[in-house]
N, C-alpha and C positions, 0 to 999 in steps of 0.2 A: 488100654493106653499103649501097651507094648505093640499091638498090631498097627496102631495109628503111626507110631514112629517107624515101623518097618515099611509101611505103605509110603510114608513120606520119603524115606531113604531110597526106596526103589524108584519112586517118581523122579527124585532128584538125579539119581544115577542115569535114568533114561534121558532126562533133559540134557545132562552133560554129554552123554554119548551122542545124542542127536546134534548138538552144537559142534562137537568135534568132527562129525561126518560132514556137516554142512560147510565147515571151515575148510576141510581138506578138499571137498568138491569144488569150492570156489577158487581155491589155489590152483587146482588143475585146469580151470577154465580161463585163467589169466592169459591174455595173448602174449606171444613172444615179443620182446622189445629189442630195439637196437639204438645205438647212439647215432644221432643225426646232427651233423655239423652245419652251422650257418643258418639255422631256422629259429633260434630263440631271440626273444626281445631282450633289450638291455636289462640286466638284473634278474632274468628269468631262466638262465641256463641251469642245467642239473648238476654240473660239477666243473672241475678245473677247466679254465678257458684261456690257456696260454700265459705268457709272461705277465706279471702284475696281478694275477688273480689267484685265488686259493681254492675256492669251491663254489657250491651252489649259490646262485644269485649275485655273482661277482663280475659278470661280463659288463663291459663298459658301453657298448654300442649295440643297436639292433642288428641282428643277423651277423654277428661277429663270426668270422670264418673258423676260428679255433675253439669256439664255444659250442658245446653239444647239449642236446635235449633228448631224452628217451622218447621214442615214438614206436608205434606198432610196427613190428618187423615187416619189411617189404614195402613200406610207404615212404620212406625217407626221400628217395630221389624223385618222387613225384610231388613233393611239397614245393610250391612255388613261392618265392619271396621277391622283393624288389631288386635283390642282388643275385638272382638266379635260383636254381633248384637246390634242395638240401643235398648233402654229400655224406657218404659213409666214411670219408677221411677228412681230416682238417683241411680247410681252404686257406690259401695265402691271403 
């Protein structure tokens, strides 16, 4: 009985270690992100969107110039919207 518990404990320890390694590996492969202004739809921004808003999901109109969304680094200015391309700085 004692060896069964030891085997179970060793198996569990290996499973936990494997999960920790997989988690840290996936964290390392996450792409770099950047704030991109003027690309989010109304209510879909990631955080503060200027006067009258407080945080995520509070933008009032589509493509609000001072509302940002996190996008993969290096892609923001190539995102096209009906109001122009995305911007790395707030739009008026």
